[in-house]
CHARMM-style PDB file with segment names, atoms N, HN, CA, C and O in Angstrom:
ATOM      1  N   UNK     1       0.823  -1.195   0.000  1.00  0.00      PROA
ATOM      2  CA  UNK     1       0.000   0.000   0.000  1.00  0.00      PROA
ATOM      3  C   UNK     1       0.865   1.256   0.000  1.00  0.00      PROA
ATOM      4  O   UNK     1       0.538   2.252  -0.645  1.00  0.00      PROA
ATOM      5  N   UNK     2       1.976   1.192   0.735  1.00  0.00      PROA
ATOM      6  HN  UNK     2       2.242   0.383   1.259  1.00  0.00      PROA
ATOM      7  CA  UNK     2       2.867   2.356   0.828  1.00  0.00      PROA
ATOM      8  C   UNK     2       3.442   2.710  -0.544  1.00  0.00      PROA
ATOM      9  O   UNK     2       3.574   3.886  -0.881  1.00  0.00      PROA
ATOM     10  N   UNK     3       3.778   1.701  -1.323  1.00  0.00      PROA
ATOM     11  HN  UNK     3       3.671   0.745  -1.049  1.00  0.00      PROA
ATOM     12  CA  UNK     3       4.342   1.940  -2.657  1.00  0.00      PROA
ATOM     13  C   UNK     3       3.307   2.616  -3.553  1.00  0.00      PROA
ATOM     14  O   UNK     3       3.629   3.559  -4.276  1.00  0.00      PROA
ATOM     15  N   UNK     4       2.073   2.138  -3.506  1.00  0.00      PROA
ATOM     16  HN  UNK     4       1.812   1.372  -2.919  1.00  0.00      PROA
ATOM     17  CA  UNK     4       1.016   2.723  -4.324  1.00  0.00      PROA
ATOM     18  C   UNK     4       0.773   4.184  -3.948  1.00  0.00      PROA
ATOM     19  O   UNK     4       0.608   5.027  -4.830  1.00  0.00      PROA
ATOM     20  N   UNK     5       0.750   4.493  -2.651  1.00  0.00      PROA
ATOM     21  HN  UNK     5       0.884   3.809  -1.935  1.00  0.00      PROA
ATOM     22  CA  UNK     5       0.550   5.874  -2.213  1.00  0.00      PROA
ATOM     23  C   UNK     5       1.711   6.759  -2.645  1.00  0.00      PROA
ATOM     24  O   UNK     5       1.505   7.916  -3.013  1.00  0.00      PROA
ATOM     25  N   UNK     6       2.924   6.227  -2.603  1.00  0.00      PROA
ATOM     26  HN  UNK     6       3.091   5.288  -2.305  1.00  0.00      PROA
ATOM     27  CA  UNK     6       4.082   6.989  -3.062  1.00  0.00      PROA
ATOM     28  C   UNK     6       4.003   7.286  -4.557  1.00  0.00      PROA
ATOM     29  O   UNK     6       4.338   8.387  -4.994  1.00  0.00      PROA
ATOM     30  N   UNK     7       3.562   6.312  -5.331  1.00  0.00      PROA
ATOM     31  HN  UNK     7       3.290   5.418  -4.976  1.00  0.00      PROA
ATOM     32  CA  UNK     7       3.439   6.511  -6.778  1.00  0.00      PROA
ATOM     33  C   UNK     7       2.366   7.549  -7.083  1.00  0.00      PROA
ATOM     34  O   UNK     7       2.597   8.469  -7.868  1.00  0.00      PROA
ATOM     35  N   UNK     8       1.199   7.409  -6.471  1.00  0.00      PROA
ATOM     36  HN  UNK     8       1.011   6.662  -5.833  1.00  0.00      PROA
ATOM     37  CA  UNK     8       0.107   8.359  -6.713  1.00  0.00      PROA
ATOM     38  C   UNK     8       0.498   9.761  -6.242  1.00  0.00      PROA
ATOM     39  O   UNK     8       0.229  10.745  -6.931  1.00  0.00      PROA
ATOM     40  N   UNK     9       1.128   9.855  -5.079  1.00  0.00      PROA
ATOM     41  HN  UNK     9       1.347   9.056  -4.519  1.00  0.00      PROA
ATOM     42  CA  UNK     9       1.568  11.146  -4.566  1.00  0.00      PROA
ATOM     43  C   UNK     9       2.576  11.811  -5.483  1.00  0.00      PROA
ATOM     44  O   UNK     9       2.503  13.017  -5.719  1.00  0.00      PROA
ATOM     45  N   UNK    10       3.511  11.039  -5.999  1.00  0.00      PROA
ATOM     46  HN  UNK    10       3.570  10.059  -5.808  1.00  0.00      PROA
ATOM     47  CA  UNK    10       4.523  11.580  -6.913  1.00  0.00      PROA
ATOM     48  C   UNK    10       3.898  12.069  -8.218  1.00  0.00      PROA
ATOM     49  O   UNK    10       4.261  13.127  -8.732  1.00  0.00      PROA
ATOM     50  N   UNK    11       2.963  11.293  -8.744  1.00  0.00      PROA
ATOM     51  HN  UNK    11       2.668  10.433  -8.326  1.00  0.00      PROA
ATOM     52  CA  UNK    11       2.282  11.695  -9.975  1.00  0.00      PROA
ATOM     53  C   UNK    11       1.493  12.977  -9.750  1.00  0.00      PROA
ATOM     54  O   UNK    11       1.490  13.859 -10.610  1.00  0.00      PROA
ATOM     55  N   UNK    12       0.825  13.093  -8.608  1.00  0.00      PROA
ATOM     56  HN  UNK    12       0.828  12.377  -7.910  1.00  0.00      PROA
ATOM     57  CA  UNK    12       0.082  14.312  -8.300  1.00  0.00      PROA
ATOM     58  C   UNK    12       1.000  15.527  -8.202  1.00  0.00      PROA
ATOM     59  O   UNK    12       0.675  16.596  -8.718  1.00  0.00      PROA
ATOM     60  N   UNK    13       2.135  15.366  -7.547  1.00  0.00      PROA
ATOM     61  HN  UNK    13       2.399  14.497  -7.128  1.00  0.00      PROA
ATOM     62  CA  UNK    13       3.071  16.483  -7.418  1.00  0.00      PROA
ATOM     63  C   UNK    13       3.599  16.904  -8.793  1.00  0.00      PROA
ATOM     64  O   UNK    13       3.625  18.095  -9.106  1.00  0.00      PROA
ATOM     65  N   UNK    14       4.016  15.950  -9.603  1.00  0.00      PROA
ATOM     66  HN  UNK    14       3.995  14.983  -9.349  1.00  0.00      PROA
ATOM     67  CA  UNK    14       4.577  16.277 -10.917  1.00  0.00      PROA
ATOM     68  C   UNK    14       3.541  16.887 -11.856  1.00  0.00      PROA
ATOM     69  O   UNK    14       3.804  17.913 -12.484  1.00  0.00      PROA
ATOM     70  N   UNK    15       2.375  16.271 -11.956  1.00  0.00      PROA
ATOM     71  HN  UNK    15       2.162  15.438 -11.446  1.00  0.00      PROA
ATOM     72  CA  UNK    15       1.361  16.814 -12.856  1.00  0.00      PROA
ATOM     73  C   UNK    15       0.828  18.144 -12.334  1.00  0.00      PROA
ATOM     74  O   UNK    15       0.534  19.045 -13.120  1.00  0.00      PROA
ATOM     75  N   UNK    16       0.704  18.272 -11.028  1.00  0.00      PROA
ATOM     76  HN  UNK    16       0.943  17.540 -10.390  1.00  0.00      PROA
ATOM     77  CA  UNK    16       0.259  19.538 -10.454  1.00  0.00      PROA
ATOM     78  C   UNK    16       1.243  20.660 -10.723  1.00  0.00      PROA
ATOM     79  O   UNK    16       0.840  21.798 -10.963  1.00  0.00      PROA
ATOM     80  N   UNK    17       2.527  20.348 -10.686  1.00  0.00      PROA
ATOM     81  HN  UNK    17       2.855  19.424 -10.492  1.00  0.00      PROA
ATOM     82  CA  UNK    17       3.539  21.364 -10.992  1.00  0.00      PROA
ATOM     83  C   UNK    17       3.442  21.816 -12.449  1.00  0.00      PROA
ATOM     84  O   UNK    17       3.588  23.003 -12.742  1.00  0.00      PROA
ATOM     85  N   UNK    18       3.198  20.879 -13.356  1.00  0.00      PROA
ATOM     86  HN  UNK    18       3.080  19.915 -13.118  1.00  0.00      PROA
ATOM     87  CA  UNK    18       3.031  21.228 -14.771  1.00  0.00      PROA
ATOM     88  C   UNK    18       1.778  22.077 -14.943  1.00  0.00      PROA
ATOM     89  O   UNK    18       1.822  23.101 -15.624  1.00  0.00      PROA
ATOM     90  N   UNK    19       0.668  21.675 -14.343  1.00  0.00      PROA
ATOM     91  HN  UNK    19       0.632  20.843 -13.789  1.00  0.00      PROA
ATOM     92  CA  UNK    19      -0.566  22.443 -14.449  1.00  0.00      PROA
ATOM     93  C   UNK    19      -0.385  23.855 -13.906  1.00  0.00      PROA
ATOM     94  O   UNK    19      -0.855  24.821 -14.507  1.00  0.00      PROA
ATOM     95  N   UNK    20       0.294  23.973 -12.770  1.00  0.00      PROA
ATOM     96  HN  UNK    20       0.676  23.188 -12.282  1.00  0.00      PROA
ATOM     97  CA  UNK    20       0.517  25.282 -12.168  1.00  0.00      PROA
ATOM     98  C   UNK    20       1.339  26.171 -13.108  1.00  0.00      PROA
ATOM     99  O   UNK    20       1.005  27.335 -13.328  1.00  0.00      PROA
ATOM    100  N   UNK    21       2.411  25.608 -13.655  1.00  0.00      PROA
ATOM    101  HN  UNK    21       2.682  24.662 -13.476  1.00  0.00      PROA
ATOM    102  CA  UNK    21       3.256  26.398 -14.541  1.00  0.00      PROA
ATOM    103  C   UNK    21       2.531  26.795 -15.816  1.00  0.00      PROA
ATOM    104  O   UNK    21       2.738  27.896 -16.326  1.00  0.00      PROA
ATOM    105  N   UNK    22       1.688  25.920 -16.336  1.00  0.00      PROA
ATOM    106  HN  UNK    22       1.520  25.025 -15.921  1.00  0.00      PROA
ATOM    107  CA  UNK    22       0.907  26.284 -17.513  1.00  0.00      PROA
ATOM    108  C   UNK    22      -0.132  27.336 -17.159  1.00  0.00      PROA
ATOM    109  O   UNK    22      -0.401  28.241 -17.949  1.00  0.00      PROA
ATOM    110  N   UNK    23      -0.712  27.219 -15.978  1.00  0.00      PROA
ATOM    111  HN  UNK    23      -0.494  26.484 -15.336  1.00  0.00      PROA
ATOM    112  CA  UNK    23      -1.733  28.176 -15.563  1.00  0.00      PROA
ATOM    113  C   UNK    23      -1.193  29.582 -15.385  1.00  0.00      PROA
ATOM    114  O   UNK    23      -1.902  30.557 -15.638  1.00  0.00      PROA
ATOM    115  N   UNK    24       0.061  29.697 -14.951  1.00  0.00      PROA
ATOM    116  HN  UNK    24       0.637  28.905 -14.745  1.00  0.00      PROA
ATOM    117  CA  UNK    24       0.638  31.032 -14.777  1.00  0.00      PROA
ATOM    118  C   UNK    24       1.439  31.463 -16.004  1.00  0.00      PROA
ATOM    119  O   UNK    24       2.194  32.434 -15.947  1.00  0.00      PROA
ATOM    120  N   UNK    25       1.276  30.745 -17.104  1.00  0.00      PROA
ATOM    121  HN  UNK    25       0.664  29.956 -17.150  1.00  0.00      PROA
ATOM    122  CA  UNK    25       1.857  31.081 -18.397  1.00  0.00      PROA
ATOM    123  C   UNK    25       3.381  30.959 -18.419  1.00  0.00      PROA
ATOM    124  O   UNK    25       4.045  31.671 -19.173  1.00  0.00      PROA
ATOM    125  N   UNK    26       3.929  30.085 -17.621  1.00  0.00      PROA
ATOM    126  HN  UNK    26       3.390  29.507 -17.009  1.00  0.00      PROA
ATOM    127  CA  UNK    26       5.362  29.842 -17.611  1.00  0.00      PROA
ATOM    128  C   UNK    26       5.733  28.730 -18.581  1.00  0.00      PROA
ATOM    129  O   UNK    26       6.833  28.724 -19.132  1.00  0.00      PROA
ATOM    130  N   UNK    27       4.825  27.799 -18.789  1.00  0.00      PROA
ATOM    131  HN  UNK    27       3.931  27.804 -18.341  1.00  0.00      PROA
ATOM    132  CA  UNK    27       5.049  26.647 -19.656  1.00  0.00      PROA
ATOM    133  C   UNK    27       3.974  26.656 -20.745  1.00  0.00      PROA
ATOM    134  O   UNK    27       2.883  26.124 -20.540  1.00  0.00      PROA
ATOM    135  N   UNK    28       4.271  27.252 -21.889  1.00  0.00      PROA
ATOM    136  HN  UNK    28       5.157  27.684 -22.055  1.00  0.00      PROA
ATOM    137  CA  UNK    28       3.247  27.392 -22.934  1.00  0.00      PROA
ATOM    138  C   UNK    28       3.027  26.105 -23.719  1.00  0.00      PROA
ATOM    139  O   UNK    28       3.803  25.155 -23.618  1.00  0.00      PROA
ATOM    140  N   UNK    29       1.957  26.096 -24.500  1.00  0.00      PROA
ATOM    141  HN  UNK    29       1.326  26.868 -24.582  1.00  0.00      PROA
ATOM    142  CA  UNK    29       1.769  25.019 -25.450  1.00  0.00      PROA
ATOM    143  C   UNK    29       0.533  24.172 -25.285  1.00  0.00      PROA
ATOM    144  O   UNK    29       0.442  23.111 -25.902  1.00  0.00      PROA
ATOM    145  N   UNK    30      -0.433  24.595 -24.472  1.00  0.00      PROA
ATOM    146  HN  UNK    30      -0.359  25.457 -23.970  1.00  0.00      PROA
ATOM    147  CA  UNK    30      -1.660  23.807 -24.364  1.00  0.00      PROA
ATOM    148  C   UNK    30      -2.837  24.731 -24.084  1.00  0.00      PROA
ATOM    149  O   UNK    30      -2.672  25.941 -23.928  1.00  0.00      PROA
ATOM    150  N   UNK    31      -4.010  24.151 -24.024  1.00  0.00      PROA
ATOM    151  HN  UNK    31      -4.144  23.169 -24.150  1.00  0.00      PROA
ATOM    152  CA  UNK    31      -5.210  24.937 -23.733  1.00  0.00      PROA
ATOM    153  C   UNK    31      -5.210  25.483 -22.314  1.00  0.00      PROA
ATOM    154  O   UNK    31      -5.988  26.384 -22.002  1.00  0.00      PROA
ATOM    155  N   UNK    32      -4.349  24.951 -21.445  1.00  0.00      PROA
ATOM    156  HN  UNK    32      -3.717  24.219 -21.698  1.00  0.00      PROA
ATOM    157  CA  UNK    32      -4.278  25.400 -20.053  1.00  0.00      PROA
ATOM    158  C   UNK    32      -3.420  26.658 -19.893  1.00  0.00      PROA
ATOM    159  O   UNK    32      -3.473  27.312 -18.850  1.00  0.00      PROA
ATOM    160  N   UNK    33      -2.644  26.997 -20.897  1.00  0.00      PROA
ATOM    161  HN  UNK    33      -2.600  26.466 -21.743  1.00  0.00      PROA
ATOM    162  CA  UNK    33      -1.706  28.106 -20.804  1.00  0.00      PROA
ATOM    163  C   UNK    33      -2.443  29.420 -20.557  1.00  0.00      PROA
ATOM    164  O   UNK    33      -3.349  29.799 -21.300  1.00  0.00      PROA
ATOM    165  N   UNK    34      -2.031  30.096 -19.501  1.00  0.00      PROA
ATOM    166  HN  UNK    34      -1.295  29.789 -18.898  1.00  0.00      PROA
ATOM    167  CA  UNK    34      -2.603  31.399 -19.175  1.00  0.00      PROA
ATOM    168  C   UNK    34      -3.944  31.349 -18.470  1.00  0.00      PROA
ATOM    169  O   UNK    34      -4.548  32.395 -18.231  1.00  0.00      PROA
ATOM    170  N   UNK    35      -4.422  30.172 -18.134  1.00  0.00      PROA
ATOM    171  HN  UNK    35      -3.931  29.323 -18.329  1.00  0.00      PROA
ATOM    172  CA  UNK    35      -5.710  30.025 -17.448  1.00  0.00      PROA
ATOM    173  C   UNK    35      -5.459  29.871 -15.954  1.00  0.00      PROA
ATOM    174  O   UNK    35      -4.948  28.840 -15.517  1.00  0.00      PROA
ATOM    175  N   UNK    36      -5.808  30.872 -15.175  1.00  0.00      PROA
ATOM    176  HN  UNK    36      -6.224  31.709 -15.530  1.00  0.00      PROA
ATOM    177  CA  UNK    36      -5.519  30.861 -13.737  1.00  0.00      PROA
ATOM    178  C   UNK    36      -6.207  29.690 -13.035  1.00  0.00      PROA
ATOM    179  O   UNK    36      -5.743  29.233 -11.990  1.00  0.00      PROA
ATOM    180  N   UNK    37      -7.291  29.214 -13.597  1.00  0.00      PROA
ATOM    181  HN  UNK    37      -7.668  29.585 -14.445  1.00  0.00      PROA
ATOM    182  CA  UNK    37      -7.995  28.067 -13.022  1.00  0.00      PROA
ATOM    183  C   UNK    37      -7.063  26.853 -12.919  1.00  0.00      PROA
ATOM    184  O   UNK    37      -7.099  26.118 -11.932  1.00  0.00      PROA
ATOM    185  N   UNK    38      -6.233  26.652 -13.942  1.00  0.00      PROA
ATOM    186  HN  UNK    38      -6.204  27.250 -14.744  1.00  0.00      PROA
ATOM    187  CA  UNK    38      -5.311  25.513 -13.943  1.00  0.00      PROA
ATOM    188  C   UNK    38      -4.185  25.708 -12.956  1.00  0.00      PROA
ATOM    189  O   UNK    38      -3.640  24.732 -12.441  1.00  0.00      PROA
ATOM    190  N   UNK    39      -3.822  26.954 -12.679  1.00  0.00      PROA
ATOM    191  HN  UNK    39      -4.265  27.747 -13.097  1.00  0.00      PROA
ATOM    192  CA  UNK    39      -2.821  27.218 -11.644  1.00  0.00      PROA
ATOM    193  C   UNK    39      -3.373  26.816 -10.282  1.00  0.00      PROA
ATOM    194  O   UNK    39      -2.651  26.252  -9.460  1.00  0.00      PROA
ATOM    195  N   UNK    40      -4.640  27.101 -10.044  1.00  0.00      PROA
ATOM    196  HN  UNK    40      -5.226  27.559 -10.712  1.00  0.00      PROA
ATOM    197  CA  UNK    40      -5.278  26.718  -8.783  1.00  0.00      PROA
ATOM    198  C   UNK    40      -5.384  25.199  -8.676  1.00  0.00      PROA
ATOM    199  O   UNK    40      -5.057  24.625  -7.637  1.00  0.00      PROA
ATOM    200  N   UNK    41      -5.840  24.549  -9.747  1.00  0.00      PROA
ATOM    201  HN  UNK    41      -6.105  25.015 -10.591  1.00  0.00      PROA
ATOM    202  CA  UNK    41      -5.926  23.088  -9.749  1.00  0.00      PROA
ATOM    203  C   UNK    41      -4.555  22.457  -9.525  1.00  0.00      PROA
ATOM    204  O   UNK    41      -4.427  21.472  -8.798  1.00  0.00      PROA
ATOM    205  N   UNK    42      -3.546  23.026 -10.146  1.00  0.00      PROA
ATOM    206  HN  UNK    42      -3.650  23.827 -10.736  1.00  0.00      PROA
ATOM    207  CA  UNK    42      -2.193  22.516  -9.982  1.00  0.00      PROA
ATOM    208  C   UNK    42      -1.695  22.658  -8.557  1.00  0.00      PROA
ATOM    209  O   UNK    42      -1.064  21.749  -8.018  1.00  0.00      PROA
ATOM    210  N   UNK    43      -1.979  23.805  -7.945  1.00  0.00      PROA
ATOM    211  HN  UNK    43      -2.491  24.544  -8.382  1.00  0.00      PROA
ATOM    212  CA  UNK    43      -1.589  24.010  -6.551  1.00  0.00      PROA
ATOM    213  C   UNK    43      -2.259  23.015  -5.625  1.00  0.00      PROA
ATOM    214  O   UNK    43      -1.634  22.479  -4.711  1.00  0.00      PROA
ATOM    215  N   UNK    44      -3.535  22.773  -5.870  1.00  0.00      PROA
ATOM    216  HN  UNK    44      -4.043  23.208  -6.613  1.00  0.00      PROA
ATOM    217  CA  UNK    44      -4.271  21.795  -5.055  1.00  0.00      PROA
ATOM    218  C   UNK    44      -3.687  20.396  -5.251  1.00  0.00      PROA
ATOM    219  O   UNK    44      -3.543  19.644  -4.287  1.00  0.00      PROA
ATOM    220  N   UNK    45      -3.351  20.045  -6.486  1.00  0.00      PROA
ATOM    221  HN  UNK    45      -3.468  20.656  -7.270  1.00  0.00      PROA
ATOM    222  CA  UNK    45      -2.776  18.728  -6.769  1.00  0.00      PROA
ATOM    223  C   UNK    45      -1.414  18.564  -6.093  1.00  0.00      PROA
ATOM    224  O   UNK    45      -1.112  17.500  -5.553  1.00  0.00      PROA
ATOM    225  N   UNK    46      -0.591  19.620  -6.123  1.00  0.00      PROA
ATOM    226  HN  UNK    46      -0.836  20.484  -6.562  1.00  0.00      PROA
ATOM    227  CA  UNK    46       0.727  19.540  -5.488  1.00  0.00      PROA
ATOM    228  C   UNK    46       0.581  19.351  -3.979  1.00  0.00      PROA
ATOM    229  O   UNK    46       1.254  18.506  -3.388  1.00  0.00      PROA
ATOM    230  N   UNK    47      -0.289  20.129  -3.365  1.00  0.00      PROA
ATOM    231  HN  UNK    47      -0.835  20.815  -3.845  1.00  0.00      PROA
ATOM    232  CA  UNK    47      -0.491  20.012  -1.908  1.00  0.00      PROA
ATOM    233  C   UNK    47      -1.049  18.638  -1.548  1.00  0.00      PROA
ATOM    234  O   UNK    47      -0.628  18.038  -0.559  1.00  0.00      PROA
ATOM    235  N   UNK    48      -1.989  18.138  -2.339  1.00  0.00      PROA
ATOM    236  HN  UNK    48      -2.332  18.626  -3.142  1.00  0.00      PROA
ATOM    237  CA  UNK    48      -2.547  16.804  -2.087  1.00  0.00      PROA
ATOM    238  C   UNK    48      -1.484  15.715  -2.246  1.00  0.00      PROA
ATOM    239  O   UNK    48      -1.431  14.778  -1.450  1.00  0.00      PROA
ATOM    240  N   UNK    49      -0.651  15.837  -3.258  1.00  0.00      PROA
ATOM    241  HN  UNK    49      -0.694  16.598  -3.904  1.00  0.00      PROA
ATOM    242  CA  UNK    49       0.412  14.865  -3.471  1.00  0.00      PROA
ATOM    243  C   UNK    49       1.426  14.864  -2.338  1.00  0.00      PROA
ATOM    244  O   UNK    49       1.879  13.804  -1.906  1.00  0.00      PROA
ATOM    245  N   UNK    50       1.782  16.045  -1.859  1.00  0.00      PROA
ATOM    246  HN  UNK    50       1.414  16.907  -2.210  1.00  0.00      PROA
ATOM    247  CA  UNK    50       2.712  16.141  -0.732  1.00  0.00      PROA
ATOM    248  C   UNK    50       2.102  15.518   0.517  1.00  0.00      PROA
ATOM    249  O   UNK    50       2.787  14.821   1.265  1.00  0.00      PROA
ATOM    250  N   UNK    51       0.812  15.769   0.743  1.00  0.00      PROA
ATOM    251  HN  UNK    51       0.255  16.335   0.136  1.00  0.00      PROA
ATOM    252  CA  UNK    51       0.137  15.176   1.903  1.00  0.00      PROA
ATOM    253  C   UNK    51       0.136  13.651   1.801  1.00  0.00      PROA
ATOM    254  O   UNK    51       0.361  12.966   2.799  1.00  0.00      PROA
ATOM    255  N   UNK    52      -0.111  13.121   0.621  1.00  0.00      PROA
ATOM    256  HN  UNK    52      -0.294  13.678  -0.189  1.00  0.00      PROA
ATOM    257  CA  UNK    52      -0.073  11.663   0.428  1.00  0.00      PROA
ATOM    258  C   UNK    52       1.322  11.112   0.694  1.00  0.00      PROA
ATOM    259  O   UNK    52       1.471  10.087   1.359  1.00  0.00      PROA
ATOM    260  N   UNK    53       2.336  11.785   0.180  1.00  0.00      PROA
ATOM    261  HN  UNK    53       2.215  12.618  -0.360  1.00  0.00      PROA
ATOM    262  CA  UNK    53       3.704  11.324   0.393  1.00  0.00      PROA
ATOM    263  C   UNK    53       4.086  11.359   1.872  1.00  0.00      PROA
ATOM    264  O   UNK    53       4.709  10.427   2.380  1.00  0.00      PROA
ATOM    265  N   UNK    54       3.715  12.420   2.545  1.00  0.00      PROA
ATOM    266  HN  UNK    54       3.209  13.177   2.132  1.00  0.00      PROA
ATOM    267  CA  UNK    54       4.015  12.510   3.979  1.00  0.00      PROA
ATOM    268  C   UNK    54       3.258  11.452   4.771  1.00  0.00      PROA
ATOM    269  O   UNK    54       3.819  10.835   5.676  1.00  0.00      PROA
ATOM    270  N   UNK    55       1.995  11.240   4.437  1.00  0.00      PROA
ATOM    271  HN  UNK    55       1.539  11.741   3.702  1.00  0.00      PROA
ATOM    272  CA  UNK    55       1.199  10.232   5.132  1.00  0.00      PROA
ATOM    273  C   UNK    55       1.693   8.818   4.889  1.00  0.00      PROA
ATOM    274  O   UNK    55       1.672   7.984   5.794  1.00  0.00      PROA
ATOM    275  N   UNK    56       2.133   8.547   3.684  1.00  0.00      PROA
ATOM    276  HN  UNK    56       2.151   9.225   2.948  1.00  0.00      PROA
ATOM    277  CA  UNK    56       2.606   7.203   3.349  1.00  0.00      PROA
ATOM    278  C   UNK    56       3.955   6.896   3.988  1.00  0.00      PROA
ATOM    279  O   UNK    56       4.274   5.733   4.231  1.00  0.00      PROA
ATOM    280  N   UNK    57       4.741   7.920   4.260  1.00  0.00      PROA
ATOM    281  HN  UNK    57       4.482   8.865   4.062  1.00  0.00      PROA
ATOM    282  CA  UNK    57       6.099   7.694   4.746  1.00  0.00      PROA
ATOM    283  C   UNK    57       6.312   8.079   6.201  1.00  0.00      PROA
ATOM    284  O   UNK    57       7.451   8.142   6.663  1.00  0.00      PROA
ATOM    285  N   UNK    58       5.234   8.338   6.927  1.00  0.00      PROA
ATOM    286  HN  UNK    58       4.308   8.287   6.551  1.00  0.00      PROA
ATOM    287  CA  UNK    58       5.405   8.665   8.346  1.00  0.00      PROA
ATOM    288  C   UNK    58       5.758   7.401   9.118  1.00  0.00      PROA
ATOM    289  O   UNK    58       5.367   6.300   8.729  1.00  0.00      PROA
ATOM    290  N   UNK    59       6.484   7.557  10.191  1.00  0.00      PROA
ATOM    291  HN  UNK    59       6.802   8.451  10.507  1.00  0.00      PROA
ATOM    292  CA  UNK    59       6.871   6.374  10.987  1.00  0.00      PROA
ATOM    293  C   UNK    59       5.640   5.676  11.586  1.00  0.00      PROA
ATOM    294  O   UNK    59       4.707   6.326  12.057  1.00  0.00      PROA
ATOM    295  N   UNK    60       5.664   4.380  11.555  1.00  0.00      PROA
ATOM    296  HN  UNK    60       6.422   3.853  11.172  1.00  0.00      PROA
ATOM    297  CA  UNK    60       4.561   3.585  12.102  1.00  0.00      PROA
ATOM    298  C   UNK    60       4.910   3.136  13.521  1.00  0.00      PROA
ATOM    299  O   UNK    60       6.068   2.848  13.824  1.00  0.00      PROA
ATOM    300  N   UNK    61       3.898   3.079  14.384  1.00  0.00      PROA
ATOM    301  HN  UNK    61       2.957   3.312  14.138  1.00  0.00      PROA
ATOM    302  CA  UNK    61       4.092   2.558  15.722  1.00  0.00      PROA
ATOM    303  C   UNK    61       3.963   1.039  15.680  1.00  0.00      PROA
ATOM    304  O   UNK    61       3.140   0.494  14.945  1.00  0.00      PROA
ATOM    305  N   UNK    62       4.782   0.368  16.476  1.00  0.00      PROA
ATOM    306  HN  UNK    62       5.451   0.811  17.073  1.00  0.00      PROA
ATOM    307  CA  UNK    62       4.681  -1.090  16.576  1.00  0.00      PROA
ATOM    308  C   UNK    62       3.489  -1.455  17.441  1.00  0.00      PROA
ATOM    309  O   UNK    62       3.314  -0.923  18.537  1.00  0.00      PROA
ATOM    310  N   UNK    63       2.677  -2.365  16.938  1.00  0.00      PROA
ATOM    311  HN  UNK    63       2.820  -2.797  16.048  1.00  0.00      PROA
ATOM    312  CA  UNK    63       1.520  -2.856  17.705  1.00  0.00      PROA
ATOM    313  C   UNK    63       1.828  -4.269  18.162  1.00  0.00      PROA
ATOM    314  O   UNK    63       1.578  -5.231  17.437  1.00  0.00      PROA
ATOM    315  N   UNK    64       2.368  -4.393  19.363  1.00  0.00      PROA
ATOM    316  HN  UNK    64       2.571  -3.611  19.952  1.00  0.00      PROA
ATOM    317  CA  UNK    64       2.727  -5.718  19.876  1.00  0.00      PROA
ATOM    318  C   UNK    64       1.772  -6.165  20.934  1.00  0.00      PROA
ATOM    319  OT1 UNK    64       1.921  -7.259  21.478  1.00  0.00      PROA
TER     320      UNK     64
END
């Protein structure tokens, strides 16, 4: 499960960063370029991905 959460979290961070950059017109070349809505979606995706990565990799308590 930890591996799957790491993969999904990483994909969210990477795609969110691309969406954010396209939304603020830093990375041209698609319908998202210059659309502030995509910058917001990208920011949300990056924050969600970071939360997933942190949650998946936090230390676990031993249940003995």
